[in-house]
N, CA, C and O atoms as a MOPAC input file, in Angstrom:
PM7 MOZYME 1SCF
protein

 N      1.05300 1    -1.22000 1     0.14800 1
 C     -0.17500 1     0.05000 1     0.03400 1
 C      0.97200 1     1.43400 1    -0.00300 1
 O      2.07900 1     1.40100 1     0.53500 1
 N      0.51700 1     2.39000 1    -0.61900 1
 C      1.29300 1     3.30700 1    -0.66300 1
 C      1.30900 1     4.08000 1     0.41000 1
 O      0.37400 1     3.97000 1     1.20300 1
 N      2.40100 1     5.05400 1     0.67500 1
 C      2.44700 1     5.79700 1     1.76600 1
 C      1.14300 1     6.56100 1     1.89200 1
 O      0.32300 1     6.41800 1     2.79900 1
 N      1.06000 1     7.40400 1     0.84600 1
 C     -0.25800 1     8.12700 1     0.85900 1
 C     -1.73200 1     7.88000 1     1.16500 1
 O     -2.58200 1     8.65800 1     1.59700 1
 N     -1.81800 1     6.45000 1     0.79200 1
 C     -3.08000 1     5.52700 1     1.07100 1
 C     -3.15700 1     5.26700 1     2.51200 1
 O     -4.22200 1     5.22500 1     3.12900 1
 N     -1.75400 1     5.05600 1     3.13800 1
 C     -1.92400 1     4.68100 1     4.57400 1
 C     -2.06400 1     6.08200 1     5.26700 1
 O     -2.69300 1     5.99900 1     6.32200 1
 N     -1.70400 1     7.15800 1     4.99500 1
 C     -1.98900 1     8.52200 1     5.42400 1
 C     -3.25900 1     8.86000 1     5.60800 1
 O     -3.75900 1     9.10200 1     6.70700 1
 N     -4.03400 1     8.89800 1     4.15400 1
 C     -5.63000 1     9.04000 1     4.24900 1
 C     -6.18200 1     8.22200 1     4.98300 1
 O     -7.15200 1     8.69200 1     5.57700 1
 N     -5.87700 1     6.79000 1     5.26300 1
 C     -6.90000 1     5.93100 1     6.06800 1
 C     -6.74900 1     6.44600 1     7.75900 1
 O     -7.71100 1     6.54600 1     8.52100 1
 N     -5.37800 1     6.72500 1     8.11000 1
 C     -5.16300 1     7.22900 1     9.35000 1
 C     -6.02300 1     8.28800 1     9.55000 1
 O     -6.88400 1     8.22300 1    10.42700 1
 N     -5.86700 1     9.45100 1     8.70100 1
 C     -6.68600 1    10.78400 1     9.12200 1
 C     -8.00800 1    10.49800 1     8.99300 1
 O     -8.69500 1    11.35200 1     9.55300 1
 N     -8.59700 1     9.68400 1     8.50800 1
 C    -10.20200 1     9.37500 1     8.54200 1
 C    -10.89700 1     9.13500 1    10.06300 1
 O    -12.06300 1     9.28900 1    10.42600 1
 N     -9.81800 1     8.73800 1    10.72600 1
 C    -10.21900 1     8.46300 1    12.04600 1
 C    -10.45900 1     9.77800 1    13.13400 1
 O    -10.57300 1     9.70300 1    14.35700 1
 N    -10.48500 1    10.65700 1    12.51500 1
 C    -10.79500 1    12.15200 1    13.23600 1
 C    -11.99300 1    11.82200 1    14.13600 1
 O    -12.94200 1    11.16400 1    13.71100 1
 N    -11.93000 1    12.28100 1    15.35500 1
 C    -13.44100 1    12.31000 1    15.96200 1
 C    -13.97400 1    13.61300 1    15.75200 1
 O    -13.25700 1    14.54700 1    15.39100 1
 N    -15.30600 1    13.73300 1    15.97900 1
 C    -15.96700 1    15.07000 1    15.97700 1
 C    -15.32900 1    16.30600 1    16.86900 1
 O    -15.28100 1    17.49000 1    16.53300 1
 N    -14.87300 1    15.73600 1    18.04600 1
 C    -14.29000 1    16.84100 1    18.85500 1
 C    -12.86600 1    16.97300 1    18.18100 1
 O    -12.54300 1    18.15100 1    18.33500 1
 N    -12.04500 1    16.41600 1    17.62300 1
 C    -11.20900 1    16.67500 1    16.97200 1
 C    -11.27800 1    17.77000 1    16.02400 1
 O    -10.53800 1    18.75400 1    16.02700 1
 N    -12.18700 1    17.53600 1    15.24200 1
 C    -12.50700 1    18.42400 1    14.17700 1
 C    -13.12600 1    19.73800 1    14.71300 1
 O    -13.10900 1    20.68700 1    13.92900 1
 N    -13.65700 1    19.92400 1    15.90600 1
 C    -14.09100 1    21.19100 1    16.48600 1
 C    -12.68400 1    21.79500 1    16.96200 1
 O    -12.61400 1    23.02400 1    16.95700 1
 N    -11.51700 1    21.04900 1    17.38800 1
 C    -10.37100 1    21.46900 1    17.81300 1
 C     -9.62000 1    22.05800 1    16.82200 1
 O     -8.88800 1    23.03000 1    17.01300 1
 N     -9.82400 1    21.33300 1    15.45800 1
 C     -9.21900 1    21.59100 1    14.28900 1
 C     -9.50300 1    23.19800 1    13.79800 1
 O     -8.74400 1    24.11500 1    13.48300 1
 N    -10.69700 1    23.09500 1    13.87600 1
 C    -11.18600 1    24.60200 1    13.46600 1
 C    -10.53000 1    25.65300 1    14.22900 1
 O     -9.93800 1    26.61400 1    13.73700 1
 N    -10.68600 1    25.38700 1    15.52900 1
 C    -10.12400 1    26.73000 1    16.60500 1
 C     -8.59600 1    26.52200 1    16.45800 1
 O     -7.94600 1    27.46100 1    16.91800 1
 N     -8.00900 1    25.70200 1    16.02500 1
 C     -6.55200 1    25.66400 1    15.98400 1
 C     -6.00600 1    26.51400 1    14.65300 1
 O     -5.05000 1    27.29000 1    14.62000 1
 N     -6.85300 1    26.15400 1    13.62400 1
 C     -6.58900 1    27.01600 1    12.21900 1
 C     -7.20900 1    28.51400 1    12.52200 1
 O     -6.86800 1    29.46100 1    11.81300 1
 N     -7.89300 1    28.63500 1    13.32600 1
 C     -8.12000 1    30.22100 1    13.72900 1
 C     -7.24700 1    30.92500 1    14.37200 1
 O     -7.39500 1    32.13600 1    14.53600 1
 N     -6.06300 1    30.15100 1    14.88900 1
 C     -5.14000 1    30.66700 1    15.61300 1
 C     -5.49800 1    30.72500 1    17.30800 1
 O     -4.82000 1    31.43100 1    18.05500 1
 N     -6.45400 1    30.03200 1    17.72400 1
 C     -6.55700 1    29.92600 1    19.28700 1
 C     -5.31400 1    29.12000 1    19.92700 1
 O     -4.56600 1    28.47300 1    19.19500 1
 N     -5.16800 1    29.17000 1    21.00200 1
 C     -4.14600 1    28.65100 1    21.72200 1
 C     -5.08900 1    27.50500 1    22.66800 1
 O     -6.30000 1    27.61000 1    22.86400 1
 N     -4.30200 1    26.52800 1    23.12700 1
 C     -4.92800 1    25.74300 1    23.78200 1
 C     -5.87000 1    26.02900 1    24.77900 1
 O     -6.97400 1    25.49400 1    24.87900 1
 N     -5.24600 1    27.17200 1    25.75400 1
 C     -6.08700 1    27.49200 1    26.94500 1
 C     -7.47800 1    28.26500 1    26.09900 1
 O     -8.59800 1    28.22200 1    26.60800 1
 N     -7.26600 1    28.84000 1    24.98700 1
 C     -8.64200 1    29.36000 1    24.36200 1
 C     -9.49600 1    28.20700 1    23.99200 1
 O    -10.68300 1    28.08700 1    24.29300 1
 N     -8.84000 1    27.44300 1    23.36900 1
 C     -9.65600 1    26.03600 1    22.81500 1
 C    -10.33400 1    25.54000 1    24.06600 1
 O    -11.46900 1    25.09800 1    23.88800 1
 N     -9.89400 1    25.52500 1    25.21700 1
 C    -10.29100 1    24.90200 1    26.49000 1
 C    -11.28800 1    25.44900 1    26.91400 1
 O    -12.27600 1    24.80800 1    27.27200 1
 N    -11.19900 1    26.93200 1    26.95600 1
 C    -12.36100 1    27.87100 1    27.22100 1
 C    -13.83600 1    27.77900 1    26.35500 1
 O    -14.99800 1    27.70800 1    26.75700 1
 N    -13.33600 1    27.80700 1    25.18100 1
 C    -14.32300 1    27.81500 1    24.20900 1
 C    -15.07800 1    26.51800 1    23.93500 1
 O    -16.07200 1    26.50700 1    23.21000 1
 N    -14.62000 1    25.48800 1    24.49000 1
 C    -15.22300 1    24.15200 1    24.21900 1
 C    -15.55800 1    23.78200 1    25.78400 1
 O    -16.18700 1    22.72900 1    25.89600 1
 N    -15.32000 1    24.30500 1    26.73300 1
 C    -15.79900 1    24.06400 1    28.19100 1
 C    -14.83800 1    22.40700 1    28.72000 1
 O    -15.31800 1    21.37800 1    29.19600 1
 N    -13.51600 1    22.70800 1    28.41800 1
 C    -13.03700 1    21.49000 1    28.51900 1
 C    -11.60300 1    21.78900 1    29.20000 1
 O    -11.24300 1    22.96300 1    29.12200 1
 N    -10.70800 1    20.86400 1    29.87800 1
 C     -9.60800 1    21.35500 1    30.69900 1
 C     -8.49300 1    21.54400 1    29.63300 1
 O     -8.38600 1    20.97500 1    28.54600 1
 N     -7.49400 1    22.70500 1    30.34100 1
 C     -6.20000 1    23.03800 1    29.05500 1
 C     -5.62500 1    21.39200 1    28.82600 1
 O     -5.20500 1    21.06000 1    27.71800 1
 N     -5.64600 1    20.66400 1    29.68600 1
 C     -4.97200 1    19.17000 1    29.56600 1
 C     -5.56700 1    18.32400 1    28.15000 1
 O     -4.95400 1    17.70400 1    27.28100 1
 N     -7.10500 1    18.60900 1    28.34900 1
 C     -7.76900 1    17.79400 1    27.30600 1
 C     -7.21900 1    18.42900 1    26.17400 1
 O     -6.51900 1    17.87600 1    25.32700 1
 N     -7.62100 1    19.81200 1    26.19500 1
 C     -7.50100 1    20.54700 1    24.70900 1
 C     -6.12400 1    20.13600 1    24.24700 1
 O     -6.02600 1    19.70000 1    23.10000 1
 N     -4.96500 1    20.23200 1    25.06500 1
 C     -3.37900 1    19.79300 1    24.52700 1
 C     -3.69900 1    18.45500 1    23.95700 1
 O     -3.32100 1    18.28300 1    22.79800 1
 N     -4.35400 1    17.42700 1    24.57200 1
 C     -4.39100 1    16.19300 1    24.20100 1
 C     -4.81600 1    15.99000 1    23.04000 1
 O     -4.29900 1    15.13500 1    22.32100 1
 N     -6.06100 1    16.91100 1    22.56400 1
 C     -6.70800 1    16.83800 1    21.08900 1
 C     -5.96100 1    17.51700 1    20.07900 1
 O     -6.12800 1    17.25600 1    18.88800 1
 N     -5.10600 1    18.41500 1    20.50100 1
 C     -4.17500 1    19.16100 1    19.60400 1
 C     -3.18000 1    18.19900 1    19.02200 1
 O     -2.91000 1    18.09800 1    17.82500 1
 N     -2.48700 1    17.26300 1    20.35500 1
 C     -1.32800 1    16.67200 1    20.10800 1
 C     -1.94900 1    15.43300 1    19.15700 1
 O     -1.16700 1    15.05300 1    18.28500 1
 N     -3.09800 1    14.83000 1    19.20100 1
 C     -3.48800 1    13.77900 1    18.71800 1
 C     -3.75000 1    14.34400 1    17.10200 1
 O     -3.42000 1    13.58000 1    16.19600 1
 N     -4.24500 1    15.46200 1    16.81000 1
 C     -4.37100 1    16.29700 1    15.27100 1
 C     -3.00300 1    16.46000 1    14.79600 1
 O     -2.90800 1    16.55600 1    13.57200 1
 N     -1.86200 1    16.51700 1    15.50100 1
 C     -0.60300 1    16.96500 1    15.21900 1
 C     -0.07600 1    15.18500 1    14.59300 1
 O      0.54700 1    14.96300 1    13.55500 1
 N     -0.44000 1    14.41900 1    15.33900 1
 C      0.24400 1    13.05400 1    15.23200 1
 C     -0.76600 1    12.38400 1    14.06400 1
 O     -0.19200 1    11.52800 1    13.39000 1
 N     -2.06700 1    12.60900 1    13.73700 1
 C     -2.85400 1    11.95100 1    12.72000 1
 C     -2.36500 1    12.48400 1    11.71000 1
 O     -2.10500 1    11.66000 1    10.83300 1
 N     -2.07700 1    13.74300 1    11.40800 1
 C     -1.63900 1    14.32800 1    10.44900 1
 C      0.00200 1    14.57000 1     9.91800 1
 O      0.38100 1    15.22400 1     8.94500 1
 N      0.72200 1    13.89200 1    10.80100 1
 C      2.22300 1    13.53600 1    10.74100 1
 C      2.85600 1    14.70500 1    10.72500 1
 O      3.71300 1    14.78800 1     9.84600 1
 N      2.70300 1    15.72100 1    11.47000 1
 C      3.40500 1    17.02400 1    11.60300 1
 C      3.57800 1    17.23900 1    12.94700 1
 O      2.86200 1    16.75200 1    13.82200 1
 N      4.83300 1    18.20300 1    13.18100 1
 C      5.17100 1    18.39500 1    14.41800 1
 C      4.62500 1    19.53400 1    15.12800 1
 O      4.50800 1    19.53900 1    16.35300 1
 N      4.29800 1    20.47500 1    14.39700 1
 C      3.57700 1    21.63400 1    15.16900 1
 C      2.49300 1    22.24700 1    14.58600 1
 O      2.23200 1    21.90000 1    13.43400 1
 N      1.70600 1    23.19000 1    15.18300 1
 C      0.66800 1    23.98600 1    14.69400 1
 C      1.03700 1    24.44500 1    13.19800 1
 O      0.27500 1    24.33600 1    12.23700 1
 N      2.13700 1    24.89600 1    13.17100 1
 C      2.46000 1    25.90100 1    11.92100 1
 C      2.36800 1    25.06300 1    10.59500 1
 O      2.00800 1    25.58800 1     9.54200 1
 N      2.74100 1    23.61000 1    10.70100 1
 C      2.76100 1    22.67000 1     9.91000 1
 C      1.35800 1    22.14400 1     9.49500 1
 O      0.79000 1    21.93700 1     8.42300 1
 N      1.11800 1    22.04800 1    10.51600 1
 C     -0.74400 1    21.66600 1    10.44700 1
 C     -1.53700 1    22.55600 1     9.80800 1
 O     -2.43300 1    22.18900 1     9.04700 1
 N     -1.22800 1    24.01200 1    10.10600 1
 C     -1.85400 1    24.95500 1     9.20100 1
 C     -1.55600 1    24.93000 1     7.67300 1
 O     -2.40400 1    24.89500 1     6.78100 1
 N      0.10600 1    24.95800 1     7.49100 1
 C      0.40100 1    24.87200 1     6.16500 1
 C     -0.12000 1    23.57600 1     5.38700 1
 O     -0.13800 1    23.56900 1     4.15600 1
 N     -0.51900 1    22.54100 1     6.10200 1
 C     -0.95400 1    21.22200 1     5.24200 1
 C     -2.23400 1    21.71300 1     5.00900 1
 O     -2.63900 1    21.44900 1     3.87600 1
 N     -2.94200 1    22.29100 1     5.65500 1
 C     -4.45900 1    22.43800 1     5.46500 1
 C     -4.59500 1    23.80200 1     4.66100 1
 O     -5.63800 1    23.82700 1     4.00600 1
 N     -3.92400 1    24.77800 1     4.55800 1
 C     -3.94000 1    25.95200 1     3.48100 1
 C     -3.34400 1    25.36400 1     2.33800 1
 O     -4.02700 1    25.62900 1     1.34900 1
 N     -2.39300 1    24.70300 1     2.07500 1
 C     -1.84100 1    24.08200 1     0.97300 1
 C     -3.03300 1    23.31900 1     0.13000 1
 O     -3.47400 1    23.61700 1    -0.98000 1
 N     -3.39200 1    22.31000 1     0.94800 1
 C     -4.31100 1    21.14800 1     0.27100 1
 C     -5.63900 1    22.34900 1    -0.48100 1
 O     -6.04600 1    22.05500 1    -1.60500 1
 N     -6.13500 1    23.44500 1     0.11400 1
 C     -6.99700 1    23.67300 1    -0.31200 1
 C     -6.54600 1    24.96500 1    -1.52100 1
 O     -7.43400 1    25.39800 1    -2.25600 1
 N     -5.44500 1    25.38100 1    -1.60500 1
 C     -4.79500 1    26.13800 1    -2.60100 1
 C     -4.48800 1    25.45400 1    -3.84000 1
 O     -4.41200 1    26.00200 1    -4.94000 1
 N     -4.30300 1    24.13300 1    -3.58100 1
 C     -3.81800 1    23.43300 1    -4.87200 1
 C     -5.12500 1    23.07700 1    -5.54300 1
 O     -5.07400 1    23.00000 1    -6.77000 1
 N     -6.01800 1    22.90100 1    -5.09300 1
 C     -7.47700 1    22.47400 1    -5.46400 1
 C     -7.57800 1    21.12600 1    -6.08800 1
 O     -8.27400 1    20.78800 1    -7.04500 1
 N     -6.66700 1    20.34200 1    -5.29300 1
 C     -6.45300 1    18.77000 1    -5.27300 1
 C     -7.93500 1    18.50100 1    -4.58600 1
 O     -8.69600 1    19.30200 1    -4.04200 1
 N     -8.07300 1    16.98100 1    -4.82700 1
 C     -8.99000 1    16.24400 1    -3.81800 1
 C     -8.92900 1    16.73000 1    -2.33000 1
 O     -7.84100 1    16.64400 1    -1.76100 1
 N     -9.83700 1    17.15500 1    -1.75900 1
 C     -9.73200 1    17.69000 1    -0.23100 1
 C     -9.12800 1    16.68600 1     0.76200 1
 O     -9.63800 1    15.56600 1     0.75200 1
 N     -8.23300 1    16.88800 1     1.51900 1
 C     -7.59900 1    16.18700 1     2.51300 1
 C     -8.88100 1    15.47500 1     3.29700 1
 O    -10.01400 1    15.95600 1     3.30600 1
 N     -8.47800 1    14.19900 1     3.97200 1
 C     -9.75200 1    13.58900 1     4.70900 1
 C     -9.74300 1    14.29800 1     6.03400 1
 O    -10.62600 1    13.94100 1     6.81300 1
 N     -8.96100 1    15.18300 1     6.41500 1
 C     -9.12000 1    15.58800 1     7.90600 1
 C     -8.93000 1    17.14800 1     7.42700 1
 O     -8.08600 1    17.80400 1     8.03700 1
 N     -9.65400 1    17.76400 1     6.38800 1
 C     -9.66000 1    19.20500 1     6.30100 1
 C    -10.72600 1    19.87600 1     6.94500 1
 O    -11.77900 1    19.27600 1     7.16000 1
 N    -10.53100 1    21.32600 1     7.35300 1
 C    -11.37200 1    21.66400 1     7.93100 1
 C    -12.91700 1    21.69100 1     7.25800 1
 O    -13.91700 1    21.59500 1     7.97000 1
 N    -12.96900 1    21.80400 1     6.10100 1
 C    -14.31700 1    21.83600 1     5.39600 1
 C    -15.01000 1    20.31300 1     5.71300 1
 O    -16.22200 1    20.10600 1     5.65300 1
 N    -14.20400 1    19.50800 1     5.98900 1
 C    -14.81800 1    18.13900 1     6.59100 1
 C    -15.59300 1    18.31300 1     8.00400 1
 O    -16.40700 1    17.48800 1     8.41800 1
 N    -15.26100 1    19.39600 1     8.63000 1
 C    -15.79400 1    19.48300 1     9.87500 1
 C    -16.77000 1    20.40100 1    10.15700 1
 O    -17.17400 1    20.62000 1    11.29900 1
 N    -17.17200 1    20.95600 1     9.15600 1
 C    -18.29100 1    22.23700 1     9.10100 1
 C    -19.38900 1    21.44600 1     8.26000 1
 O    -19.30100 1    21.05300 1     7.09700 1
 N    -20.50900 1    21.30700 1     9.21000 1
 C    -21.69200 1    20.59700 1     8.82100 1
 C    -22.64800 1    21.86000 1     7.62300 1
 O    -22.76900 1    23.06500 1     7.84200 1
 N    -23.08800 1    21.25000 1     6.65000 1
 C    -23.71500 1    22.11900 1     5.68300 1
 C    -25.14400 1    22.62600 1     5.91700 1
 O    -25.67900 1    23.36800 1     5.09300 1

């Protein structure tokens, strides 16, 4: 199986809460801001962000942002864990 396919399968396992956290991360919220916005502890917010980084195979928020901004600018097939996947129509 190609590396790209494995990556896509792993990314499709995002939880609904991770989608909420992803939206806030991409808007520039800190872990503390995310915690307050979602009514969770700072530690839980940190854990959700860490899970997103791991699932997207990036090391920091900047790389996460670049991954999602790049995938929309290239107008390719959307990334499975893209912000638009987390927004209900």
